[in-house]
Residue, then its C-alpha position, 0 to 999 in steps of 0.5 A: m759322299e758328302s762334301v765339306v767346304m771350309y772357308t778362311l777369312r782372307e788375311g786383311v779382310d776387315r770384320s765390318r765387311v764380313l758384317e756388311t755382307y752377311p745379309r746377302h750371304k744369308a739370303y743366298y744360303e736360305a734360297f740355295r737350301a729352299a731350291g733342294g740345293g744339298l745344303v745340310a749345315l753350316g756356319p762359323f766356328q765358335d772357337a777364338e782360334q778359329a774365329a776366321g773360319s766356317m764351314g759347311i756340309f753339303t750332299s755332294r761335292e756338285d752342290a758344294e761347288r754350285f754353292i761356292a761359285h756364287d756366295p757373296f763371301v766368295t765372290e766379293g773376296l772375303a773368304d777362300p773356300r777348300i772343298l773336302e770330301w767327307n766319308a761320314v758315318h751317320f748314326d740313327 
């Protein structure tokens, strides 16, 4: 079963901190993916109402937990992650 990580930007976090942290976040997710970490997709929402959020899709809960344990957005206190198990239907 796949897992989805929903990120919510913490109340009061200045967007400039997010932009400052993004290069470390990007380097981390690229390395995680290259190491076969089970990352399927990730990214921020484009809807203005969801502007303070993003999500990632992982092949397992374990991969999702490993990812958020070291993600700079989490470790530097910018975002609160929530893991949801996802019973996805895939189409060829």
